[in-house]
N, C-alpha and C positions, 0 to 999 in steps of 0.2 A: 911848279906843279904841286897841287895839294895831294895829300895821301889818297883822298877819295878819287881824284882824277887819275892818279897813278894806277889804281886797281881797275879802272875802266879802259886803260890804254891798250891799243893793239899789241904793243911790245910785251906787256905783262901777260895778256891773254895767251899769246903764243908761247912764252916761256913757261907759263903755268901748265899748259898742255904737254910740253916737252918733259917737265918734271914728273907729271903723273904717269906718262908713258914709261919713263926711265924706271920708276918705282913700281911698275906693273899694276898701277891703280890700287896698291895696297898700302895701308898705314905702316910706316917703317918702325914706329915705336911699338905698336902691337906685335909686329912681326918679330921684333927683338925678344918678345916674351912668348913666342910660339903661337900667337893668335893670328888669324887671317881676317882682317877687317878692311872694308873698302875705304880708301882714302878719298875724301871729298874736299879737303883743304890743302893748299900748298902754303907752308909756313916759312917765313924768313928766319933763319937761325940768328943772324945779326939783324936787328930790326931796321926797317926802312927809315924811320925818323932819325935814328942815330947814325946809320951808315948808308946814306943815300947812294954812295958810289958802289955798293954791293947789291943794290936793289934788283938788278937784272943779271945777276951771276948765278948760274945753275948750281954751282958748288955751295951756294948760300941758301939753298932751298931743300925742304924735306916735305914729303907727302904724308899727311896725317888724317885720321878720322876726326870727326867733329869733337868727340870726347877728349881725345889726346890733345887736340889744338887748344881746347879750353884749359886743360891742365898746364899748357905752356904759357898761359896768360893769366897769372894770379891777379894782376892789376885790373883785369876785366871781369873779375868775379869767379874765375877758375881757381882751383886749389891744387897744389902739388901733393902727391902722395909721399 
């Protein structure tokens, strides 16, 4: 299964919804710094392409706002502070 197909799969969509509910739809990185921002992205802590066995594990997911998600991916043009 390609990465693109993975993110369209029913299993991913269900787990993504579970992660967002668990995190109360709030960005966990922002929350750590006292800000409340809506989480719109569910991020794999250990990346799917490197750890496919952890792709559908809830303990490998964190809910983030788009800005924080971009910071987590410097290889995609984001930059870490």
